[in-house]
PyMOL Python script that loads the backbone (N, CA, C, O; Angstrom):
from pymol import cmd

cmd.read_pdbstr("""\
ATOM      1  N   MET A   1      27.730  11.415  -7.925  1.00  0.00           N
ATOM      2  CA  MET A   1      29.026  11.507  -6.835  1.00  0.00           C
ATOM      3  C   MET A   1      28.281  11.533  -5.453  1.00  0.00           C
ATOM      4  O   MET A   1      28.771  11.088  -4.415  1.00  0.00           O
ATOM      5  N   ALA A   2      27.024  12.114  -5.562  1.00  0.00           N
ATOM      6  CA  ALA A   2      26.590  12.585  -4.758  1.00  0.00           C
ATOM      7  C   ALA A   2      25.924  11.080  -3.407  1.00  0.00           C
ATOM      8  O   ALA A   2      25.978  10.925  -2.188  1.00  0.00           O
ATOM      9  N   ASP A   3      25.334  10.256  -4.661  1.00  0.00           N
ATOM     10  CA  ASP A   3      24.971   8.772  -3.981  1.00  0.00           C
ATOM     11  C   ASP A   3      26.356   8.662  -2.943  1.00  0.00           C
ATOM     12  O   ASP A   3      26.262   8.866  -1.732  1.00  0.00           O
ATOM     13  N   LEU A   4      27.625   8.313  -3.612  1.00  0.00           N
ATOM     14  CA  LEU A   4      28.542   8.155  -3.431  1.00  0.00           C
ATOM     15  C   LEU A   4      29.082   9.127  -2.096  1.00  0.00           C
ATOM     16  O   LEU A   4      29.643   8.539  -1.171  1.00  0.00           O
ATOM     17  N   GLU A   5      28.967  10.051  -2.051  1.00  0.00           N
ATOM     18  CA  GLU A   5      29.127  10.837  -0.913  1.00  0.00           C
ATOM     19  C   GLU A   5      28.114  10.671   0.580  1.00  0.00           C
ATOM     20  O   GLU A   5      28.666  10.829   1.669  1.00  0.00           O
ATOM     21  N   GLN A   6      26.773  10.379   0.516  1.00  0.00           N
ATOM     22  CA  GLN A   6      25.880  10.096   1.085  1.00  0.00           C
ATOM     23  C   GLN A   6      26.015   8.410   1.909  1.00  0.00           C
ATOM     24  O   GLN A   6      25.596   8.053   3.010  1.00  0.00           O
ATOM     25  N   GLN A   7      26.886   7.527   0.689  1.00  0.00           N
ATOM     26  CA  GLN A   7      26.459   6.202   1.427  1.00  0.00           C
ATOM     27  C   GLN A   7      28.348   6.381   2.412  1.00  0.00           C
ATOM     28  O   GLN A   7      28.600   5.775   3.454  1.00  0.00           O
ATOM     29  N   LEU A   8      29.324   7.312   1.707  1.00  0.00           N
ATOM     30  CA  LEU A   8      30.780   6.606   2.925  1.00  0.00           C
ATOM     31  C   LEU A   8      30.676   8.058   4.005  1.00  0.00           C
ATOM     32  O   LEU A   8      31.353   7.906   5.022  1.00  0.00           O
ATOM     33  N   LEU A   9      30.021   9.258   3.930  1.00  0.00           N
ATOM     34  CA  LEU A   9      30.159   9.947   5.059  1.00  0.00           C
ATOM     35  C   LEU A   9      29.013  10.127   5.811  1.00  0.00           C
ATOM     36  O   LEU A   9      29.002  10.569   6.960  1.00  0.00           O
ATOM     37  N   LYS A  10      28.088   9.799   5.196  1.00  0.00           N
ATOM     38  CA  LYS A  10      26.300  10.059   5.819  1.00  0.00           C
ATOM     39  C   LYS A  10      25.713   9.151   6.256  1.00  0.00           C
ATOM     40  O   LYS A  10      24.626   9.041   6.824  1.00  0.00           O
ATOM     41  N   ASP A  11      26.957   8.057   5.794  1.00  0.00           N
ATOM     42  CA  ASP A  11      25.995   6.669   6.496  1.00  0.00           C
ATOM     43  C   ASP A  11      24.222   6.418   5.979  1.00  0.00           C
ATOM     44  O   ASP A  11      23.253   5.984   6.601  1.00  0.00           O
ATOM     45  N   TYR A  12      24.417   7.004   4.338  1.00  0.00           N
ATOM     46  CA  TYR A  12      23.233   6.646   3.740  1.00  0.00           C
ATOM     47  C   TYR A  12      22.984   4.917   3.035  1.00  0.00           C
ATOM     48  O   TYR A  12      23.576   4.500   2.039  1.00  0.00           O
ATOM     49  N   ARG A  13      22.386   4.453   3.518  1.00  0.00           N
ATOM     50  CA  ARG A  13      22.202   2.240   2.699  1.00  0.00           C
ATOM     51  C   ARG A  13      20.748   3.083   1.813  1.00  0.00           C
ATOM     52  O   ARG A  13      19.853   3.919   1.932  1.00  0.00           O
ATOM     53  N   LEU A  14      21.298   2.228   1.029  1.00  0.00           N
ATOM     54  CA  LEU A  14      19.910   1.507  -0.007  1.00  0.00           C
ATOM     55  C   LEU A  14      18.959   1.206   0.938  1.00  0.00           C
ATOM     56  O   LEU A  14      19.288   0.731   2.025  1.00  0.00           O
ATOM     57  N   THR A  15      17.348   1.523   0.523  1.00  0.00           N
ATOM     58  CA  THR A  15      16.705   0.838   1.575  1.00  0.00           C
ATOM     59  C   THR A  15      15.556   0.540   0.712  1.00  0.00           C
ATOM     60  O   THR A  15      15.086   1.434   0.007  1.00  0.00           O
ATOM     61  N   THR A  16      15.117  -0.520   0.711  1.00  0.00           N
ATOM     62  CA  THR A  16      13.928  -0.762  -0.063  1.00  0.00           C
ATOM     63  C   THR A  16      12.249  -1.227   0.821  1.00  0.00           C
ATOM     64  O   THR A  16      11.929  -2.060   1.669  1.00  0.00           O
ATOM     65  N   ALA A  17      11.738  -0.464   0.265  1.00  0.00           N
ATOM     66  CA  ALA A  17      10.536  -0.880   0.704  1.00  0.00           C
ATOM     67  C   ALA A  17       9.230  -1.722  -0.223  1.00  0.00           C
ATOM     68  O   ALA A  17       8.600  -1.311  -1.198  1.00  0.00           O
ATOM     69  N   LYS A  18       9.166  -2.568   0.251  1.00  0.00           N
ATOM     70  CA  LYS A  18       7.706  -3.172  -0.357  1.00  0.00           C
ATOM     71  C   LYS A  18       6.276  -2.892   0.546  1.00  0.00           C
ATOM     72  O   LYS A  18       6.177  -3.371   1.675  1.00  0.00           O
ATOM     73  N   ILE A  19       5.329  -2.185   0.024  1.00  0.00           N
ATOM     74  CA  ILE A  19       4.419  -1.697  -0.012  1.00  0.00           C
ATOM     75  C   ILE A  19       3.122  -2.461  -0.115  1.00  0.00           C
ATOM     76  O   ILE A  19       2.744  -2.634  -1.274  1.00  0.00           O
ATOM     77  N   LEU A  20       2.667  -2.756   0.448  1.00  0.00           N
ATOM     78  CA  LEU A  20       0.889  -3.675   0.015  1.00  0.00           C
ATOM     79  C   LEU A  20      -0.149  -2.616   0.264  1.00  0.00           C
ATOM     80  O   LEU A  20       0.016  -2.120   1.378  1.00  0.00           O
ATOM     81  N   TYR A  21      -1.023  -2.172  -0.305  1.00  0.00           N
ATOM     82  CA  TYR A  21      -2.235  -1.326  -0.414  1.00  0.00           C
ATOM     83  C   TYR A  21      -3.363  -1.889  -0.568  1.00  0.00           C
ATOM     84  O   TYR A  21      -3.363  -3.026  -1.039  1.00  0.00           O
ATOM     85  N   HIS A  22      -4.497  -1.317  -0.251  1.00  0.00           N
ATOM     86  CA  HIS A  22      -6.105  -1.649  -0.701  1.00  0.00           C
ATOM     87  C   HIS A  22      -6.261  -1.281  -1.860  1.00  0.00           C
ATOM     88  O   HIS A  22      -6.325  -0.052  -1.862  1.00  0.00           O
ATOM     89  N   LEU A  23      -6.410  -1.914  -3.386  1.00  0.00           N
ATOM     90  CA  LEU A  23      -7.120  -0.705  -3.722  1.00  0.00           C
ATOM     91  C   LEU A  23      -8.460  -0.279  -3.929  1.00  0.00           C
ATOM     92  O   LEU A  23      -9.549  -0.853  -3.964  1.00  0.00           O
ATOM     93  N   PRO A  24      -7.950   1.239  -4.092  1.00  0.00           N
ATOM     94  CA  PRO A  24      -9.441   1.987  -4.087  1.00  0.00           C
ATOM     95  C   PRO A  24     -10.706   1.242  -4.463  1.00  0.00           C
ATOM     96  O   PRO A  24     -11.428   0.913  -3.522  1.00  0.00           O
ATOM     97  N   ASP A  25     -11.074   0.937  -5.645  1.00  0.00           N
ATOM     98  CA  ASP A  25     -12.329  -0.023  -5.927  1.00  0.00           C
ATOM     99  C   ASP A  25     -12.707  -1.021  -5.580  1.00  0.00           C
ATOM    100  O   ASP A  25     -13.830  -1.498  -5.745  1.00  0.00           O
ATOM    101  N   TYR A  26     -11.518  -1.607  -4.882  1.00  0.00           N
ATOM    102  CA  TYR A  26     -11.830  -2.846  -4.390  1.00  0.00           C
ATOM    103  C   TYR A  26     -10.581  -3.335  -3.318  1.00  0.00           C
ATOM    104  O   TYR A  26      -9.534  -3.976  -3.406  1.00  0.00           O
ATOM    105  N   PRO A  27     -11.338  -2.641  -2.275  1.00  0.00           N
ATOM    106  CA  PRO A  27     -10.726  -2.839  -1.213  1.00  0.00           C
ATOM    107  C   PRO A  27     -10.250  -4.235  -0.417  1.00  0.00           C
ATOM    108  O   PRO A  27      -9.586  -4.361   0.612  1.00  0.00           O
ATOM    109  N   LYS A  28     -10.761  -5.083  -1.169  1.00  0.00           N
ATOM    110  CA  LYS A  28     -10.774  -6.794  -0.357  1.00  0.00           C
ATOM    111  C   LYS A  28      -9.376  -7.003  -1.253  1.00  0.00           C
ATOM    112  O   LYS A  28      -8.793  -8.007  -0.844  1.00  0.00           O
ATOM    113  N   PHE A  29      -8.758  -6.435  -2.211  1.00  0.00           N
ATOM    114  CA  PHE A  29      -7.646  -6.693  -3.002  1.00  0.00           C
ATOM    115  C   PHE A  29      -6.733  -5.378  -2.787  1.00  0.00           C
ATOM    116  O   PHE A  29      -6.905  -4.165  -2.911  1.00  0.00           O
ATOM    117  N   LEU A  30      -5.475  -6.390  -2.329  1.00  0.00           N
ATOM    118  CA  LEU A  30      -4.033  -5.947  -2.285  1.00  0.00           C
ATOM    119  C   LEU A  30      -3.200  -5.303  -3.422  1.00  0.00           C
ATOM    120  O   LEU A  30      -3.588  -5.847  -4.456  1.00  0.00           O
ATOM    121  N   GLN A  31      -2.405  -4.556  -3.662  1.00  0.00           N
ATOM    122  CA  GLN A  31      -1.697  -4.141  -4.814  1.00  0.00           C
ATOM    123  C   GLN A  31      -0.348  -4.062  -4.147  1.00  0.00           C
ATOM    124  O   GLN A  31      -0.275  -3.372  -3.131  1.00  0.00           O
ATOM    125  N   GLU A  32       0.776  -4.705  -4.604  1.00  0.00           N
ATOM    126  CA  GLU A  32       2.186  -3.979  -4.366  1.00  0.00           C
ATOM    127  C   GLU A  32       2.891  -3.060  -5.012  1.00  0.00           C
ATOM    128  O   GLU A  32       2.920  -2.949  -6.237  1.00  0.00           O
ATOM    129  N   TYR A  33       3.611  -2.220  -4.048  1.00  0.00           N
ATOM    130  CA  TYR A  33       4.781  -1.432  -4.753  1.00  0.00           C
ATOM    131  C   TYR A  33       5.777  -1.395  -4.005  1.00  0.00           C
ATOM    132  O   TYR A  33       5.796  -1.382  -2.774  1.00  0.00           O
ATOM    133  N   ILE A  34       7.165  -1.364  -5.192  1.00  0.00           N
ATOM    134  CA  ILE A  34       8.304  -1.081  -4.483  1.00  0.00           C
ATOM    135  C   ILE A  34       8.769  -0.130  -4.520  1.00  0.00           C
ATOM    136  O   ILE A  34       8.546   0.513  -5.546  1.00  0.00           O
ATOM    137  N   TRP A  35       9.719   0.548  -3.399  1.00  0.00           N
ATOM    138  CA  TRP A  35       9.828   1.877  -3.175  1.00  0.00           C
ATOM    139  C   TRP A  35      11.556   2.143  -2.897  1.00  0.00           C
ATOM    140  O   TRP A  35      11.930   1.897  -1.751  1.00  0.00           O
ATOM    141  N   GLN A  36      12.359   2.515  -3.655  1.00  0.00           N
ATOM    142  CA  GLN A  36      13.783   1.474  -3.198  1.00  0.00           C
ATOM    143  C   GLN A  36      14.455   3.589  -3.503  1.00  0.00           C
ATOM    144  O   GLN A  36      14.160   4.332  -4.439  1.00  0.00           O
ATOM    145  N   GLU A  37      15.335   3.872  -2.310  1.00  0.00           N
ATOM    146  CA  GLU A  37      15.743   4.998  -2.566  1.00  0.00           C
ATOM    147  C   GLU A  37      16.757   4.436  -1.178  1.00  0.00           C
ATOM    148  O   GLU A  37      16.674   3.522  -0.358  1.00  0.00           O
ATOM    149  N   TYR A  38      18.067   5.955  -1.568  1.00  0.00           N
ATOM    150  CA  TYR A  38      19.528   6.198  -0.414  1.00  0.00           C
ATOM    151  C   TYR A  38      18.519   6.552   1.113  1.00  0.00           C
ATOM    152  O   TYR A  38      17.891   7.609   1.065  1.00  0.00           O
ATOM    153  N   ASP A  39      18.411   5.907   2.092  1.00  0.00           N
ATOM    154  CA  ASP A  39      17.632   6.495   3.221  1.00  0.00           C
ATOM    155  C   ASP A  39      19.018   6.279   4.329  1.00  0.00           C
ATOM    156  O   ASP A  39      20.015   5.696   3.902  1.00  0.00           O
ATOM    157  N   LEU A  40      18.963   6.942   6.162  1.00  0.00           N
ATOM    158  CA  LEU A  40      19.135   6.478   7.049  1.00  0.00           C
ATOM    159  C   LEU A  40      18.886   5.602   7.896  1.00  0.00           C
ATOM    160  O   LEU A  40      18.160   6.231   8.666  1.00  0.00           O
ATOM    161  N   ALA A  41      18.964   4.690   8.263  1.00  0.00           N
ATOM    162  CA  ALA A  41      18.624   3.566   8.830  1.00  0.00           C
ATOM    163  C   ALA A  41      19.024   3.839   9.990  1.00  0.00           C
ATOM    164  O   ALA A  41      20.249   3.950   9.936  1.00  0.00           O
ATOM    165  N   PRO A  42      18.439   4.103  11.598  1.00  0.00           N
ATOM    166  CA  PRO A  42      17.281   2.193  11.372  1.00  0.00           C
ATOM    167  C   PRO A  42      16.060   3.914  11.635  1.00  0.00           C
ATOM    168  O   PRO A  42      14.978   3.434  11.972  1.00  0.00           O
ATOM    169  N   LYS A  43      15.911   5.483  11.597  1.00  0.00           N
ATOM    170  CA  LYS A  43      14.742   6.311  11.375  1.00  0.00           C
ATOM    171  C   LYS A  43      14.313   5.833  10.535  1.00  0.00           C
ATOM    172  O   LYS A  43      13.368   5.044  10.561  1.00  0.00           O
ATOM    173  N   PHE A  44      15.170   6.365   9.191  1.00  0.00           N
ATOM    174  CA  PHE A  44      14.270   6.037   7.535  1.00  0.00           C
ATOM    175  C   PHE A  44      13.562   7.579   7.107  1.00  0.00           C
ATOM    176  O   PHE A  44      12.619   7.718   6.328  1.00  0.00           O
ATOM    177  N   PRO A  45      14.093   8.385   7.641  1.00  0.00           N
ATOM    178  CA  PRO A  45      13.679   9.673   7.350  1.00  0.00           C
ATOM    179  C   PRO A  45      12.548  10.189   5.832  1.00  0.00           C
ATOM    180  O   PRO A  45      11.447  10.736   5.775  1.00  0.00           O
ATOM    181  N   GLU A  46      13.673   9.589   4.609  1.00  0.00           N
ATOM    182  CA  GLU A  46      13.150   9.891   3.658  1.00  0.00           C
ATOM    183  C   GLU A  46      11.708   8.513   3.454  1.00  0.00           C
ATOM    184  O   GLU A  46      10.774   8.854   2.728  1.00  0.00           O
ATOM    185  N   LEU A  47      11.660   7.483   3.920  1.00  0.00           N
ATOM    186  CA  LEU A  47      10.790   6.330   3.614  1.00  0.00           C
ATOM    187  C   LEU A  47       9.514   7.371   4.383  1.00  0.00           C
ATOM    188  O   LEU A  47       8.430   7.606   3.849  1.00  0.00           O
ATOM    189  N   HIS A  48       9.871   7.800   5.484  1.00  0.00           N
ATOM    190  CA  HIS A  48       8.467   8.222   6.573  1.00  0.00           C
ATOM    191  C   HIS A  48       7.829   9.302   5.752  1.00  0.00           C
ATOM    192  O   HIS A  48       6.628   9.496   5.564  1.00  0.00           O
ATOM    193  N   SER A  49       8.993  10.049   5.245  1.00  0.00           N
ATOM    194  CA  SER A  49       8.115  11.156   4.307  1.00  0.00           C
ATOM    195  C   SER A  49       7.842  11.005   3.162  1.00  0.00           C
ATOM    196  O   SER A  49       7.349  12.049   2.736  1.00  0.00           O
ATOM    197  N   PHE A  50       7.922   9.950   2.122  1.00  0.00           N
ATOM    198  CA  PHE A  50       7.051   9.268   1.071  1.00  0.00           C
ATOM    199  C   PHE A  50       6.021   8.954   1.688  1.00  0.00           C
ATOM    200  O   PHE A  50       4.949   9.353   1.234  1.00  0.00           O
ATOM    201  N   LEU A  51       6.041   8.171   2.866  1.00  0.00           N
ATOM    202  CA  LEU A  51       4.763   7.201   3.604  1.00  0.00           C
ATOM    203  C   LEU A  51       3.391   8.399   3.927  1.00  0.00           C
ATOM    204  O   LEU A  51       2.229   8.089   4.190  1.00  0.00           O
ATOM    205  N   GLY A  52       3.878   9.600   3.827  1.00  0.00           N
ATOM    206  CA  GLY A  52       3.418  10.771   4.570  1.00  0.00           C
ATOM    207  C   GLY A  52       2.433  11.200   3.884  1.00  0.00           C
ATOM    208  O   GLY A  52       1.223  11.248   4.104  1.00  0.00           O
ATOM    209  N   PHE A  53       3.733  11.819   2.159  1.00  0.00           N
ATOM    210  CA  PHE A  53       2.536  11.786   1.227  1.00  0.00           C
ATOM    211  C   PHE A  53       1.678  10.696   0.622  1.00  0.00           C
ATOM    212  O   PHE A  53       0.821  10.961  -0.222  1.00  0.00           O
ATOM    213  N   TRP A  54       1.934   9.361   1.095  1.00  0.00           N
ATOM    214  CA  TRP A  54       1.278   8.609   0.398  1.00  0.00           C
ATOM    215  C   TRP A  54       0.167   8.671   0.788  1.00  0.00           C
ATOM    216  O   TRP A  54      -0.692   8.823  -0.081  1.00  0.00           O
ATOM    217  N   THR A  55      -0.384   8.563   2.566  1.00  0.00           N
ATOM    218  CA  THR A  55      -1.287   8.612   3.241  1.00  0.00           C
ATOM    219  C   THR A  55      -2.328  10.422   3.071  1.00  0.00           C
ATOM    220  O   THR A  55      -3.520  10.708   3.187  1.00  0.00           O
ATOM    221  N   ARG A  56      -1.398  11.017   2.839  1.00  0.00           N
ATOM    222  CA  ARG A  56      -1.567  12.294   2.197  1.00  0.00           C
ATOM    223  C   ARG A  56      -2.621  12.320   0.663  1.00  0.00           C
ATOM    224  O   ARG A  56      -3.771  12.755   0.725  1.00  0.00           O
ATOM    225  N   GLU A  57      -2.272  12.012  -0.102  1.00  0.00           N
ATOM    226  CA  GLU A  57      -2.174  12.155  -2.068  1.00  0.00           C
ATOM    227  C   GLU A  57      -2.934  10.957  -2.466  1.00  0.00           C
ATOM    228  O   GLU A  57      -3.995  10.870  -3.086  1.00  0.00           O
ATOM    229  N   ILE A  58      -2.262  10.170  -2.040  1.00  0.00           N
ATOM    230  CA  ILE A  58      -3.100   8.682  -2.810  1.00  0.00           C
ATOM    231  C   ILE A  58      -4.268   8.071  -1.780  1.00  0.00           C
ATOM    232  O   ILE A  58      -4.461   8.139  -0.566  1.00  0.00           O
ATOM    233  N   ASP A  59      -4.977   7.405  -2.969  1.00  0.00           N
ATOM    234  CA  ASP A  59      -6.144   7.206  -2.488  1.00  0.00           C
ATOM    235  C   ASP A  59      -6.322   5.500  -1.760  1.00  0.00           C
ATOM    236  O   ASP A  59      -7.129   5.275  -0.858  1.00  0.00           O
ATOM    237  N   GLY A  60      -5.607   4.659  -2.230  1.00  0.00           N
ATOM    238  CA  GLY A  60      -4.952   2.770  -1.835  1.00  0.00           C
ATOM    239  C   GLY A  60      -4.773   3.489  -0.248  1.00  0.00           C
ATOM    240  O   GLY A  60      -4.174   4.554  -0.095  1.00  0.00           O
ATOM    241  N   LYS A  61      -5.349   2.776   0.799  1.00  0.00           N
ATOM    242  CA  LYS A  61      -5.394   2.828   2.133  1.00  0.00           C
ATOM    243  C   LYS A  61      -4.157   1.698   2.469  1.00  0.00           C
ATOM    244  O   LYS A  61      -4.284   0.537   2.078  1.00  0.00           O
ATOM    245  N   LEU A  62      -2.931   2.145   3.239  1.00  0.00           N
ATOM    246  CA  LEU A  62      -1.793   1.185   3.243  1.00  0.00           C
ATOM    247  C   LEU A  62      -2.053   0.039   4.192  1.00  0.00           C
ATOM    248  O   LEU A  62      -2.780   0.213   5.170  1.00  0.00           O
ATOM    249  N   HIS A  63      -1.583  -0.925   3.984  1.00  0.00           N
ATOM    250  CA  HIS A  63      -1.947  -2.447   4.652  1.00  0.00           C
ATOM    251  C   HIS A  63      -0.654  -2.230   5.340  1.00  0.00           C
ATOM    252  O   HIS A  63      -0.611  -1.789   6.489  1.00  0.00           O
ATOM    253  N   SER A  64       0.568  -2.581   4.543  1.00  0.00           N
ATOM    254  CA  SER A  64       1.664  -3.094   5.807  1.00  0.00           C
ATOM    255  C   SER A  64       2.859  -2.639   4.399  1.00  0.00           C
ATOM    256  O   SER A  64       2.708  -2.541   3.181  1.00  0.00           O
ATOM    257  N   VAL A  65       4.187  -2.424   5.450  1.00  0.00           N
ATOM    258  CA  VAL A  65       5.158  -2.193   4.663  1.00  0.00           C
ATOM    259  C   VAL A  65       6.329  -2.985   5.096  1.00  0.00           C
ATOM    260  O   VAL A  65       6.548  -3.189   6.290  1.00  0.00           O
ATOM    261  N   TYR A  66       7.391  -3.618   3.766  1.00  0.00           N
ATOM    262  CA  TYR A  66       7.905  -4.303   4.720  1.00  0.00           C
ATOM    263  C   TYR A  66       9.485  -3.794   4.615  1.00  0.00           C
ATOM    264  O   TYR A  66       9.799  -4.130   3.473  1.00  0.00           O
ATOM    265  N   VAL A  67      10.477  -3.244   5.141  1.00  0.00           N
ATOM    266  CA  VAL A  67      11.591  -2.101   4.863  1.00  0.00           C
ATOM    267  C   VAL A  67      12.926  -3.358   5.282  1.00  0.00           C
ATOM    268  O   VAL A  67      13.125  -4.069   6.266  1.00  0.00           O
ATOM    269  N   ALA A  68      13.810  -3.105   3.648  1.00  0.00           N
ATOM    270  CA  ALA A  68      15.100  -3.995   3.866  1.00  0.00           C
ATOM    271  C   ALA A  68      16.157  -2.703   3.834  1.00  0.00           C
ATOM    272  O   ALA A  68      15.923  -1.631   3.277  1.00  0.00           O
ATOM    273  N   SER A  69      17.257  -3.016   4.490  1.00  0.00           N
ATOM    274  CA  SER A  69      17.840  -1.737   4.159  1.00  0.00           C
ATOM    275  C   SER A  69      19.696  -2.576   4.084  1.00  0.00           C
ATOM    276  O   SER A  69      20.116  -3.611   4.602  1.00  0.00           O
ATOM    277  N   LYS A  70      20.193  -1.819   3.443  1.00  0.00           N
ATOM    278  CA  LYS A  70      22.000  -2.263   3.220  1.00  0.00           C
ATOM    279  C   LYS A  70      22.880  -1.469   3.045  1.00  0.00           C
ATOM    280  O   LYS A  70      22.726  -0.633   2.155  1.00  0.00           O
ATOM    281  N   GLU A  71      24.096  -1.474   3.844  1.00  0.00           N
ATOM    282  CA  GLU A  71      24.937  -0.777   3.167  1.00  0.00           C
ATOM    283  C   GLU A  71      25.896  -1.798   1.968  1.00  0.00           C
ATOM    284  O   GLU A  71      26.334  -2.948   1.967  1.00  0.00           O
ATOM    285  N   ILE A  72      25.907  -0.398   0.823  1.00  0.00           N
ATOM    286  CA  ILE A  72      26.271  -0.769  -0.284  1.00  0.00           C
ATOM    287  C   ILE A  72      27.580  -0.997  -0.274  1.00  0.00           C
ATOM    288  O   ILE A  72      28.152  -2.080  -0.392  1.00  0.00           O
ATOM    289  N   ILE A  73      28.140   0.312  -0.095  1.00  0.00           N
ATOM    290  CA  ILE A  73      29.726   0.731  -0.159  1.00  0.00           C
ATOM    291  C   ILE A  73      30.266   0.898   2.052  1.00  0.00           C
ATOM    292  O   ILE A  73      29.830   1.615   2.952  1.00  0.00           O
ATOM    293  N   THR A  74      31.165  -0.003   2.009  1.00  0.00           N
ATOM    294  CA  THR A  74      31.375   0.029   3.343  1.00  0.00           C
ATOM    295  C   THR A  74      33.072   0.796   3.514  1.00  0.00           C
ATOM    296  O   THR A  74      33.663   0.874   2.437  1.00  0.00           O
ATOM    297  N   PRO A  75      33.733   1.258   4.566  1.00  0.00           N
ATOM    298  CA  PRO A  75      34.764   2.155   4.087  1.00  0.00           C
ATOM    299  C   PRO A  75      35.733   0.960   3.944  1.00  0.00           C
ATOM    300  O   PRO A  75      36.911   1.294   3.814  1.00  0.00           O
ATOM    301  N   SER A  76      35.452  -0.481   3.942  1.00  0.00           N
ATOM    302  CA  SER A  76      36.790  -1.294   4.028  1.00  0.00           C
ATOM    303  C   SER A  76      36.592  -1.649   2.633  1.00  0.00           C
ATOM    304  O   SER A  76      37.509  -2.392   2.285  1.00  0.00           O
ATOM    305  N   ASP A  77      35.706  -1.406   1.620  1.00  0.00           N
ATOM    306  CA  ASP A  77      35.422  -1.486   0.779  1.00  0.00           C
ATOM    307  C   ASP A  77      36.190   0.070  -0.867  1.00  0.00           C
ATOM    308  O   ASP A  77      36.515   0.043  -2.054  1.00  0.00           O
ATOM    309  N   ALA A  78      36.084   1.030   0.201  1.00  0.00           N
ATOM    310  CA  ALA A  78      36.811   1.856  -0.615  1.00  0.00           C
ATOM    311  C   ALA A  78      38.269   1.840  -0.538  1.00  0.00           C
ATOM    312  O   ALA A  78      38.972   1.616   0.448  1.00  0.00           O
ATOM    313  N   ARG A  79      38.684   2.175  -2.001  1.00  0.00           N
ATOM    314  CA  ARG A  79      40.110   1.983  -1.836  1.00  0.00           C
ATOM    315  C   ARG A  79      40.670   3.133  -2.830  1.00  0.00           C
ATOM    316  O   ARG A  79      40.052   3.549  -3.810  1.00  0.00           O
ATOM    317  N   PHE A  80      41.890   3.553  -2.429  1.00  0.00           N
ATOM    318  CA  PHE A  80      42.386   4.731  -3.522  1.00  0.00           C
ATOM    319  C   PHE A  80      43.692   3.860  -3.952  1.00  0.00           C
ATOM    320  O   PHE A  80      44.478   3.184  -3.287  1.00  0.00           O
ATOM    321  N   TYR A  81      43.566   4.259  -5.807  1.00  0.00           N
ATOM    322  CA  TYR A  81      44.837   3.450  -6.036  1.00  0.00           C
ATOM    323  C   TYR A  81      46.062   3.970  -6.745  1.00  0.00           C
ATOM    324  O   TYR A  81      45.725   5.088  -7.137  1.00  0.00           O
ATOM    325  N   ASP A  82      47.201   3.766  -7.085  1.00  0.00           N
ATOM    326  CA  ASP A  82      48.227   5.025  -7.328  1.00  0.00           C
ATOM    327  C   ASP A  82      48.142   4.897  -8.898  1.00  0.00           C
ATOM    328  O   ASP A  82      48.191   6.024  -9.390  1.00  0.00           O
ATOM    329  N   ALA A  83      48.021   3.815  -9.940  1.00  0.00           N
ATOM    330  CA  ALA A  83      47.899   3.956 -11.010  1.00  0.00           C
ATOM    331  C   ALA A  83      46.396   3.229 -11.815  1.00  0.00           C
ATOM    332  O   ALA A  83      45.652   2.350 -11.380  1.00  0.00           O
ATOM    333  N   GLU A  84      46.337   3.981 -13.103  1.00  0.00           N
ATOM    334  CA  GLU A  84      44.985   3.630 -13.582  1.00  0.00           C
ATOM    335  C   GLU A  84      46.032   2.417 -14.766  1.00  0.00           C
ATOM    336  O   GLU A  84      47.232   2.608 -14.962  1.00  0.00           O
ATOM    337  N   ILE A  85      45.453   1.557 -15.236  1.00  0.00           N
ATOM    338  CA  ILE A  85      45.812   0.816 -16.319  1.00  0.00           C
ATOM    339  C   ILE A  85      44.597   0.573 -17.107  1.00  0.00           C
ATOM    340  O   ILE A  85      43.665  -0.070 -16.623  1.00  0.00           O
ATOM    341  N   THR A  86      44.556   1.077 -18.353  1.00  0.00           N
ATOM    342  CA  THR A  86      44.060   0.636 -19.109  1.00  0.00           C
ATOM    343  C   THR A  86      44.472  -0.552 -20.727  1.00  0.00           C
ATOM    344  O   THR A  86      45.402  -0.640 -21.529  1.00  0.00           O
ATOM    345  N   ILE A  87      43.093  -1.285 -20.484  1.00  0.00           N
ATOM    346  CA  ILE A  87      43.767  -2.718 -21.635  1.00  0.00           C
ATOM    347  C   ILE A  87      42.781  -2.690 -22.454  1.00  0.00           C
ATOM    348  O   ILE A  87      41.617  -2.690 -22.052  1.00  0.00           O
ATOM    349  N   GLN A  88      43.292  -2.648 -24.430  1.00  0.00           N
ATOM    350  CA  GLN A  88      42.890  -2.773 -25.118  1.00  0.00           C
ATOM    351  C   GLN A  88      43.347  -3.938 -25.933  1.00  0.00           C
ATOM    352  O   GLN A  88      42.790  -4.202 -26.998  1.00  0.00           O
TER     353      GLN A  88
END
""", "prot")
cmd.dss("prot")
cmd.show_as("cartoon", "prot")
cmd.util.cbc("prot")
cmd.orient("prot")
């Protein structure tokens, strides 16, 4: 329910980041990491927090970060119904 509340009331969006980084032992090689979380566009505070952790704690130097963000639930998608029907 917390994710639904974030999406409807606080405008959180599902955010995916493709992170390319240099391998610590082989710096000429790139490795890919996919990060996904609910975040606020366009400032992306959760992503910035994660990238700050990465630069402090992880040996692989960042090469590039590609970000995609999409509203999953929009106000027109949320509807309330008067009845619930179960089909057996």
